[in-house]
N, C-alpha and C positions, 0 to 999 in steps of 0.2 A: 504494500500500500504506500510505503514511503516513496518508492521510485515513481509510482503513478502520480503522487502529489507533487513531486519535484518537476515532473513534466507538465502537469496541469492540475491545479487544485480542483476538487470536486465541484466547487461553485464557479470555476473558470476565472477567478479573480487574480490568480498569480501562478507562477511556474514558468518553465522554459518556453512553453508554447506562446506566452504573451509577448515574448521578445522576437519571435520569428515572423517572417513574411507570410502572407495569407496561405499560399499553397503548403509551405513547410509547417505552418501552424496547424492546418487541418490534419496533416499526417501525424504530427505530434499529439494532437488531441485524440486521434484514433488509437494510437499506441497507449496513451494514458488510460483511455476507457478499457482497452483490452487488459492492461496490467491490473487495473482495479477489479475487473471481473475475475481475472485469474487469482488474485489475492483472496477474494471472497470465496471462490470455489475451493482453493487449497485450505483455507481456514475451516470450511465446512467438512471437507473430506481430505485430510492430509495423507494421501497415499501415493504410491508410485504412478498409478494410472492417471490421477488428477494432475500430477506434476508433468507427466509426458504430454497430456492433452494441452496444458497451459503453454508448455514450451513449443509445441507444434503450432498453436494458434499465434504465438508471438513471432515465430519464424515466418509464418505465412504473411503476416501483416507488416512486419518491420521493413523488408526491402521496398515494398510499394510505398510506404509512408516516408521513407528516407529520400525518395526522389532520385534524380540522376546522379551518378557518381561524379565527383569533382576531381579532375586530374591533379596529381601532385606537382608542385612547382619543380622545375629543373634545378639542380644544384649549381651553384656559382662556379665559374671556371676555375678559381683558385681553391676550391673546396673539394679535395679528393675524398672519395667515399672511405669511411672507416669500416670497422667490422660490422657485418650485417647490412652493408650497402647504404648506411646512413652517413651523410656528410659529417666530418669531424666537428664542424661548428654546431651542428644540430645536437651533438652529444654534450655540448658545453654551453648551455644557454646563458650562464652568468659570467662567461669568459674568465674562468678561473684557471684554465690551463689543464684541467682534468680530462 
């Protein structure tokens, strides 16, 4: 229930969805509703079947609600990739030399 409320409060007055553009907000509201329903269902029947059903419902709705994927920005020319393919500067956000 906490995650659902973080995305959108039950009364719609606050949450991440209030900060998003219309299309993205609609998707976030759909996810919040689904998370809220899943939380109630799991609270009523906390078993493996209910958990699997909740996860399947979330996986079904989440990609559609997320919208199109945003391409990752290209690394700067002077930023060689570090371990894992992430540019070294991205691994040191506070420029501490770590």
